N, C-alpha and C positions, 0 to 999 in steps of 0.2 A: 504493500499499500504505499502509495506516494506521501510523505511528509511535507506540508505546506507550512509557510511561515504564519505564525500566529501573532496578530497584533491586538495587543489588551492594554495600551498606554491609557493611563488617564487624562482626558483633554485637560483637566485643570493641572496647571503647573504649580500653583500656590494659594493657599486658602488663608484669607487675611480676614478671620472673622466673618462676617456676612459676606465679605467682598471675595471673589475670585480671580485669579489672573490666569487666563487660559493660554496655552499655546498658539491658538488661533489668532487671538489677540496681540500676543506678543510678536508673532510673526507678521501680522497686518500693520501695525503700526511702526514696527521696526523697519519694514520695507519701504515705508514713506521716508523714514529719515535716511535710510541709504540711498533711496532715489532722490532725495534732496542734495546729498552730498555729491552724487553724480550730477545732478544739474547745477551744481555751483561749479564743479570742474568745466562744464561746457560752457558757462557764462564766462569764467575766467579765460578759457581756451579761445573765446570768440571776442574777448574785451568787451563783455557787456556787463553792465552794473549789476552785482548781485545782492545788493542791500535789503532789497524787498523779498527775497525769496523766502526767509523764515516766515513771513507773514502768510505767504503763499500756502506753505505746508498745512497749516489749520484748515484753510479753504479747501485745499486739495482732498483730505480727509473728509470734511464734511460733505463736500460734493459727491465723493464716491460711495460714502455710506447712504446718504439720501437717495441717490439714484438707484444704487444696487437693491435697497430695500425696497424701494417702491415697484422696481420692475419686478421682483420676485413676487411680492404681494399681488400685483395686478395681472401678471403674465402667466405664473406659476400655480398660484391657489386664488385665484379671483372671487370665487363663491364664498370660501371662508372668511377671506379679509374685508369683502365688501358688506358682510353680514356683521362682522365684529371690527369696525374700523379702528378702533383704539388699540387693537392688537398690533397694528402696523407699527405702533411706536416702540414695541418691545423688541428693539434689534437684538437685545442680549440673548434672546429664545433661537436666533438662528434664522437664516434665510436671508441670503444676498445674492444678486444676479449679476455676473459680471457684464452682460450687456448694458444694464443700467447704470452699472459703475461708471463705464466708458462713458455713456452719456452725461452724466453728472459732471464728469471731468471735463467733457467738452465744454459746459455752461461755466464751469468756475474759470477754465483757460480763457474763454472769450472776455470774461469781465476783469480778469487780471491783465489781459493784453490791453484792453480798452485804457485801464486805469494807469498803465504804466507806458502806453504808446509804443506798445511792440507789435510786430506783425503777427496777426493771429496764425498764419501757416507758419511761421518760422517757430513760434512757441510750441505748436502742436508736434511739429516734426522733432524737436528736441524731447518734448515728452514722451516720445515713444520709447525711448530708452530705458527710463525710470518705470515706465508703465509696464514693461515686460517682467521687472523685478517685482512689482505688486502683484501682477498676474501669477507668476510662480510661487510667491510666498503664500498667496490664498489658498492654492491648491495643496501647499504642503499643510497648512492650517486645516483643510478639508480632511487630509489624512490623518492628522492627530484627532480630530473629532468623529473620526469613523463615518462620515458622511460623503454624501454624492458617489454611493457604491458601484462597483463595477460589476457585471454581469457574472454568473457563475462559470467557473471554467476549471479546467485540469492543467492548465500549463505549469511547467515546473515553479515558475515564479508567481503563482498565484498567492493571494494573501487572505487568511482566514481574519476577519474582523470581529473578535469574540464578544465584543461589547453590542454585536448586533445578532449573530447568529455563528454557527461552525461551518458555513458553507464557504468553499475556496472562490475567490473571487478575482477579477482583474484588477489590480490597483490602479485604477484609471486615474485617481487624483496625482499619482507618481508619474503616469504616462504624460499628462497635461503639464505638471511642474516642470519635468526635465525638458519637454518640448520647447516650453516657454523659455528656457535658459538657453536651448539653442538658436532659438529666435532672436534672442537678444543679441548672441554673438554675431548672427549675421546683420541685424540691424546697425550694430556698433561698428562692423567690417564697413559697412556701407558709407557711414557717416565719416569715418576717419581716411577711407580712400577715395572721398568724392569731393568736389568743390562745394563748398557751404550752399552755394544758390541750388545746385543740384539737388543736395541733400534734403534742403527745405522742401521741394518739390515732390521727392520720390518716398521719403521715409513714411509718410502717413499711408501712403496707398499700399506700401509693401507690408507695413505694420497691419494694417486691416484684413489683408489677403492671407498673411501667414497665420495671424492669431486667430480668426474666426474660421479659417480653412482647417485649421487643426482642431478647434473645437467642434466643427462640423463633422469631422472624421471620427472622432472619438466619442461622439455621442452614441455610435453603433456599440461601444463597449460599455455603456453607463445603464443602470437601471432606470426606469421612466420617473422623471422628477414632477412633472406637472400632476394635478390632480385631476386632469380630464383627459380624455382622449378625443382624436379628430379622425375623420377619414383620409387623412393625407397621410403619406408614407415617411413622414418626417416628424421629428420629436420637436418641442416648443424651442429646444435650445438652437436646434438646426434651422427651424422657421426663423428665428430671430436673427441667426447668422448670415443668412443668405444675402438680405440686401446690403450687409456689411460687406460682404466679398464683393459684390457687384460693384458697390460704389469705389472699392479698392481698386479693382481692375481698371475701371474708367480713370481712377486718379492716375494709377500708373501708365496708362496709355497716354494720357495729357502730359504727365511729367516727361516721358521720353520724346514725344512730339514736340515739345516746347523747349528740348535742350538743343542748344546749337552747336554745342562742342562735346566730344565724349569726356567722360570723368578721368581725372588724373589717376595716374598710377604711381607706386612708389619708385 
């Protein structure tokens, strides 16, 4: 009989009286601080004043959480949350959707860009790098929470999430997390090897296609997340990803067609 890895780690890192410090929260907030450090490096590299970035951190976290929470409640469990609207505020109970987090960040970035007279496209392109770090950290957090489970499987690397059941499953959270780190490396390579103006144009499109293309494929390895079914052959996560992928493809075509010279090489 094949022996599978058993995952039974307490999702709570520390108990502080009535308060709890969870691995998910530590990874989520920590990834924003890491992303902030990366963004400061980008600002210094391009000689852009970074004195306002510390204020941007709080806005970014708030925008991501609000957007992700609303998307989860309205796209994945609308019947329950529309019947119990006050439950939407209870973020600590879990339930965040990455598509909504991205929308929240788009709004926050637009507000920040206007306040500080920055090019919105320039800012979005640079945010793709810390964005991938946050996306990976969230999936590692899901793994610690034993949530967003994969489908049952007998592959050698299957994981048994003992806090849920004793069924070997695809560790799809890790599939996503490590895929996002690979995408981060690709985006960083494009950023470092391209002219700044070309990076500004191309990075948002590549980000959208790779991130949500990966999300679309890995949905086939996940258990159903929404509390309803449709007649379409796609999950809710895939349906939300398709428009973003299409926009990303159009964006890439636009970036390539408007580039008059080839990107530089080292």
